[in-house]
C-alpha positions as CSV (number, residue, x, y, z in Angstrom):
1,M,3.8,-15.7,-16.3
2,T,6.5,-12.9,-16.4
3,L,6.2,-10.2,-13.8
4,I,5.9,-6.9,-15.6
5,H,6.4,-4.2,-12.9
6,T,7.5,-4.1,-9.3
7,A,6.7,-1.7,-6.5
8,V,7.2,-1.5,-2.8
9,L,5.0,-0.3,0.1
10,D,6.7,1.2,3.1
11,Y,5.3,1.7,6.6
12,A,8.0,4.0,8.0
13,Q,8.4,1.3,10.6
14,I,10.3,2.0,13.8
15,D,12.6,-0.8,14.8
16,E,13.7,-1.6,18.3
17,G,16.2,1.0,19.5
18,R,15.2,3.5,16.8
19,N,12.9,6.5,16.8
20,A,10.3,8.0,14.5
21,Q,12.6,10.6,13.0
22,E,15.1,7.9,12.1
23,A,12.4,5.7,10.7
24,L,11.2,8.5,8.4
25,Q,14.7,9.2,7.1
26,E,15.1,5.5,6.5
27,T,12.0,5.6,4.3
28,I,13.5,8.3,2.2
29,E,16.7,6.3,1.8
30,L,14.7,3.2,0.9
31,A,12.9,5.2,-1.8
32,K,16.2,6.3,-3.3
33,L,17.4,2.7,-3.2
34,A,14.2,1.5,-4.9
35,E,14.7,4.1,-7.7
36,S,18.3,3.0,-8.2
37,L,17.1,-0.6,-8.5
38,N,14.5,0.2,-11.1
39,F,11.3,-0.3,-9.1
40,K,8.4,1.4,-10.8
41,R,6.6,2.7,-7.7
42,F,7.3,3.5,-4.1
43,W,4.2,3.8,-2.0
44,V,3.8,4.8,1.7
45,A,1.0,3.7,4.0
46,E,-1.2,5.7,6.3
47,H,-1.5,4.6,10.0
48,H,-2.7,6.4,13.1
49,D,-2.1,5.5,16.8
50,V,0.3,2.7,15.9
51,P,3.5,3.1,18.0
52,A,5.7,1.2,15.5
53,F,4.7,3.2,12.4
54,A,5.8,6.8,12.0
55,N,3.9,7.9,9.0
56,S,0.4,9.4,9.6
57,S,0.3,11.7,6.5
58,P,1.1,10.0,3.1
59,E,0.9,13.2,1.1
60,L,3.5,15.0,3.2
61,L,5.9,12.1,3.1
62,M,5.3,11.7,-0.6
63,M,6.4,15.2,-1.3
64,R,9.7,14.6,0.6
65,I,10.3,11.4,-1.2
66,A,9.5,12.9,-4.6
67,D,11.8,15.8,-3.9
68,E,14.6,13.3,-3.2
69,T,14.1,11.1,-6.3
70,S,13.7,11.8,-10.0
71,T,12.1,8.9,-11.9
72,I,10.3,6.5,-9.6
73,R,6.5,7.0,-9.2
74,V,5.6,8.0,-5.7
75,G,2.2,7.1,-4.2
76,S,-0.1,6.5,-1.2
77,G,-0.9,3.0,-0.2
78,G,-3.2,4.5,0.7
79,V,-5.1,7.7,1.8
80,M,-8.0,6.5,4.0
81,I,-10.7,8.5,2.3
82,P,-13.5,7.9,4.9
83,H,-11.8,10.5,7.1
84,Y,-11.2,13.3,4.6
85,S,-12.8,15.7,2.2
86,P,-12.2,14.5,-1.3
87,Y,-11.7,18.1,-2.4
88,K,-8.8,18.5,0.1
89,V,-7.2,15.2,-0.8
90,A,-7.4,16.2,-4.5
91,E,-5.8,19.6,-3.8
92,N,-2.9,17.8,-2.0
93,I,-2.4,15.4,-4.9
94,R,-2.7,18.1,-7.6
95,L,0.0,20.0,-5.7
96,L,2.3,17.0,-5.7
97,E,1.6,16.4,-9.4
98,A,2.4,20.1,-10.1
99,F,5.8,19.7,-8.6
100,H,6.4,16.2,-10.0
101,P,4.4,15.7,-13.3
102,N,3.6,12.1,-14.3
103,R,5.1,10.7,-11.1
104,I,2.3,10.7,-8.6
105,D,0.0,7.8,-7.7
106,L,-3.1,8.2,-5.5
107,G,-4.0,4.9,-3.8
108,I,-7.3,5.2,-1.9
109,G,-8.3,2.9,1.0
110,N,-11.6,2.5,2.8
111,N,-10.4,1.5,6.3
112,S,-11.7,3.7,9.1
113,G,-9.2,2.4,11.7
114,T,-9.8,1.7,15.3
115,P,-12.9,3.3,17.0
116,I,-10.8,5.9,18.8
117,V,-8.9,6.9,15.7
118,N,-12.2,7.1,13.7
119,E,-13.7,9.3,16.5
120,A,-10.7,11.6,16.7
121,L,-10.5,12.2,12.9
122,N,-14.3,12.7,12.6
123,E,-15.5,14.2,15.9
124,T,-16.8,17.5,14.3
125,K,-18.6,15.8,11.4
126,T,-22.3,15.3,11.3
127,R,-22.2,13.0,8.3
128,K,-19.9,11.2,5.9
129,L,-19.9,10.8,2.1
130,S,-20.4,7.3,0.8
131,Y,-17.3,5.6,-0.5
132,K,-18.6,5.6,-4.0
133,Q,-19.4,9.3,-3.8
134,S,-15.9,10.1,-2.5
135,I,-14.3,8.2,-5.4
136,D,-16.5,9.9,-7.9
137,D,-15.6,13.3,-6.4
138,L,-11.9,12.5,-6.5
139,I,-12.1,11.5,-10.1
140,Y,-13.9,14.7,-11.0
141,Y,-11.4,16.9,-9.1
142,L,-8.3,15.1,-10.5
143,S,-9.3,14.5,-14.1
144,N,-9.3,18.2,-15.3
145,E,-12.8,17.8,-16.6
146,R,-15.7,20.0,-15.8
147,R,-19.1,18.4,-15.3
148,E,-22.1,20.7,-15.0
149,S,-24.0,18.1,-13.0
150,H,-21.4,18.1,-10.2
151,R,-22.6,20.0,-7.1
152,F,-19.3,22.0,-7.0
153,Q,-18.8,22.5,-10.7
154,Q,-18.3,26.2,-10.2
155,M,-15.2,25.7,-8.1
156,I,-11.6,25.9,-9.3
157,I,-9.5,23.1,-8.1
158,Q,-6.0,24.4,-7.5
159,P,-3.3,24.2,-8.7
160,E,-4.5,24.2,-12.3
161,I,-2.3,21.7,-14.1
162,T,-2.4,19.8,-17.4
163,T,-1.2,16.3,-16.1
164,T,-3.1,13.9,-14.0
165,P,-2.0,11.3,-11.4
166,E,-2.7,7.6,-11.6
167,M,-5.3,6.4,-9.2
168,F,-5.8,3.0,-7.6
169,L,-8.4,1.6,-5.3
170,L,-6.9,-0.5,-2.6
171,S,-9.2,-3.5,-2.2
172,T,-9.8,-6.9,-0.6
173,G,-13.0,-7.6,-2.5
174,E,-15.1,-7.5,-5.6
175,R,-17.1,-4.4,-4.9
176,S,-14.1,-2.2,-5.2
177,A,-13.1,-4.1,-8.3
178,Q,-16.3,-3.1,-10.0
179,I,-16.0,0.5,-8.9
180,S,-12.4,0.6,-10.1
181,A,-13.4,-0.8,-13.5
182,R,-16.3,1.4,-14.2
183,A,-14.4,4.5,-13.1
184,G,-11.3,3.6,-15.1
185,L,-8.9,3.3,-12.1
186,G,-6.2,0.8,-11.1
187,Y,-7.1,-2.1,-8.9
188,S,-4.7,-3.2,-6.1
189,F,-5.6,-6.3,-4.0
190,G,-4.0,-6.5,-0.6
191,L,-3.1,-10.0,0.5
192,F,-3.7,-9.2,4.2
193,P,-4.5,-11.8,6.9
194,F,-7.8,-10.1,7.9
195,V,-9.2,-10.7,4.4
196,G,-9.9,-14.3,5.4
197,K,-9.2,-17.7,3.9
198,S,-11.4,-17.2,0.9
199,A,-9.1,-14.3,-0.4
200,M,-7.2,-16.6,-2.7
201,V,-10.4,-17.6,-4.4
202,K,-12.2,-14.2,-4.3
203,G,-9.2,-12.2,-5.2
204,P,-8.5,-13.7,-8.6
205,D,-12.2,-13.6,-9.3
206,A,-12.3,-9.9,-8.5
207,A,-9.3,-9.3,-10.7
208,R,-11.1,-11.0,-13.6
209,T,-14.3,-9.0,-13.0
210,Y,-12.2,-5.8,-13.0
211,R,-10.5,-6.6,-16.3
212,A,-13.8,-7.5,-18.0
213,A,-15.6,-4.4,-17.0
214,F,-12.7,-1.8,-17.3
215,K,-13.4,1.5,-19.1
216,P,-10.5,3.8,-19.9
217,S,-10.4,7.2,-18.2
218,K,-8.1,10.2,-18.0
219,L,-6.5,8.8,-14.9
220,M,-5.8,5.3,-16.3
221,Q,-5.9,4.4,-20.0
222,K,-5.7,0.6,-19.5
223,P,-6.5,-1.8,-16.7
224,V,-3.8,-2.4,-14.1
225,V,-4.1,-5.2,-11.5
226,S,-1.5,-5.2,-8.7
227,I,-1.2,-7.5,-5.7
228,A,0.4,-6.5,-2.4
229,P,1.8,-9.4,-0.4
230,F,4.0,-9.2,2.7
231,I,7.4,-10.7,2.0
232,A,10.3,-12.0,4.2
233,I,13.1,-12.6,1.8
234,A,16.8,-13.1,2.6
235,D,20.0,-14.7,1.3
236,T,19.1,-17.9,3.1
237,D,15.8,-19.7,4.0
238,E,16.9,-19.7,7.6
239,Q,17.4,-15.9,7.7
240,A,14.1,-15.4,5.9
241,E,12.4,-17.6,8.5
242,Q,13.8,-15.5,11.3
243,Y,12.4,-12.3,9.7
244,A,9.1,-14.1,9.2
245,Q,8.8,-14.8,12.9
246,S,8.9,-11.1,13.7
247,L,6.1,-10.6,11.1
248,D,4.2,-13.5,12.6
249,L,4.1,-11.8,15.9
250,W,3.2,-8.4,14.4
251,L,0.3,-9.8,12.4
252,L,-1.3,-11.1,15.5
253,G,-2.4,-7.5,15.9
254,K,-2.1,-7.5,19.7
255,D,-3.9,-4.6,21.4
256,A,-4.9,-3.2,17.9
257,F,-1.2,-3.2,17.0
258,G,-0.4,-1.1,20.0
259,A,1.2,-3.8,22.2
260,F,4.7,-3.0,21.0
261,N,6.4,0.4,21.0
262,A,8.6,-0.7,18.0
263,F,8.5,-3.4,15.4
264,P,9.5,-6.6,17.1
265,S,13.0,-8.0,16.6
266,Y,13.6,-11.7,16.0
267,E,14.7,-12.0,19.6
268,T,11.4,-10.5,20.8
269,A,9.4,-12.8,18.6
270,K,11.4,-15.9,19.6
271,N,10.9,-15.2,23.3
272,Y,7.2,-14.2,23.1
273,P,4.8,-16.3,25.2
274,Y,2.5,-17.5,22.5
275,S,-0.9,-19.1,23.3
276,A,-2.3,-22.0,21.4
277,A,-4.7,-19.5,19.7
278,D,-1.8,-17.4,18.7
279,R,0.0,-20.3,17.1
280,E,-3.1,-21.3,15.2
281,K,-3.5,-17.7,13.9
282,I,0.1,-17.6,12.9
283,K,-0.4,-20.8,10.9
284,E,-3.4,-19.3,9.1
285,N,-1.6,-16.0,8.4
286,R,1.3,-17.7,6.8
287,Q,-0.7,-18.4,3.6
288,F,-0.8,-14.6,3.0
289,F,2.8,-13.9,2.8
290,I,6.0,-15.0,1.1
291,V,9.0,-16.5,3.0
292,G,12.3,-17.7,1.7
293,S,15.5,-17.1,-0.2
294,K,15.4,-15.8,-3.7
295,E,14.6,-19.1,-5.4
296,R,11.9,-20.1,-2.9
297,A,10.4,-16.6,-2.8
298,K,10.3,-16.4,-6.6
299,R,8.2,-19.6,-6.9
300,Q,5.7,-18.2,-4.5
301,V,5.5,-14.8,-6.2
302,D,5.2,-16.3,-9.6
303,D,2.3,-18.5,-8.4
304,L,0.5,-15.4,-7.1
305,V,1.1,-13.5,-10.3
306,E,-0.3,-16.4,-12.3
307,Q,-3.4,-16.7,-10.1
308,F,-4.3,-13.0,-10.3
309,Q,-2.9,-12.4,-13.8
310,A,-1.3,-9.5,-12.1
311,D,0.5,-6.7,-14.0
312,E,2.4,-5.5,-10.9
313,V,3.4,-6.7,-7.5
314,I,3.7,-4.3,-4.6
315,F,6.1,-6.0,-2.2
316,I,5.7,-5.3,1.5
317,P,9.0,-6.2,3.2
318,L,7.8,-5.6,6.7
319,V,10.9,-7.1,8.4
320,P,13.1,-6.0,11.3
321,T,16.1,-3.7,10.7
322,F,16.8,-1.2,8.0
323,A,19.7,-3.4,6.7
324,A,17.3,-6.3,6.2
325,R,14.8,-4.2,4.3
326,K,17.5,-2.8,2.1
327,R,18.7,-6.3,1.3
328,S,15.1,-7.3,0.6
329,Y,14.9,-4.6,-2.1
330,E,18.2,-5.8,-3.6
331,L,17.1,-9.5,-3.7
332,I,13.7,-8.6,-5.3
333,A,15.4,-6.5,-7.9
334,Q,17.7,-9.3,-8.8
335,L,14.7,-11.5,-9.5
336,Y,12.5,-9.1,-11.4
337,N,14.1,-5.7,-12.3
338,K,16.3,-6.9,-15.1
């Protein structure tokens, strides 16, 4: 199966010896590179209380990136809606869309984070909206439609604009696939280790469910299935394996991803005192990401695309050093961005 579109997801990661400001500037440079290499989308993640990741506000970083680029779609991968008012998120996204029409993506996630992050972001709230209600509200606020049955139908959602963003639900299961399909949204399946061993069975099934039930909307006219795998790609298999060892260590999630002040280098990973349980978890995690030179990586990517019948792949090159990430983009583009 031919891959149709490519995208990247960036974590604004802080490498050893670097700081947050440098990491954020590197993200902007990577977005400009992705645009020059004909990637369709550049998404940024939301993380809190993770020392190695600098971006806590996707919408703010999206504006900086969109200002520095001109054609690539810029999005969130994703905004964690359990923490926020859908109305406020919609206002942020509409403002982005006003400045950059037909270039903004809203990816929505449902991860509440660690207990302390969840408490800090919600300590004044007495209740939360359900995930489904939050999604329904976002669609209403973003689609430029007025619905008399909506509880806030008398409100103006500013800025008033004529274009709409594209909206995706970030998912690891079938429930979100069904919500995405009925609402007419894109569906993005994250190939993350915490999903469990059954992901490679449940994921393709969820994608099929989504396609069968999809109903067009103002936000998405046709179904779009994307998959988001981690990738350690390099000019040689040996170099890719070194990058993968840093990712192996990171994905152990030590101390809720707080054990390292920066993303671990190959040297840090090589010298880490792994337990037997660590090594077993690393072995399990390897099924969820791609490792190798161009030829080896392409076989793995094409196999995933075939299994999911994916329209797009959102590559996550979570590897040490800015130079390695830039080279990752170039190698992926050589394979798919013809």
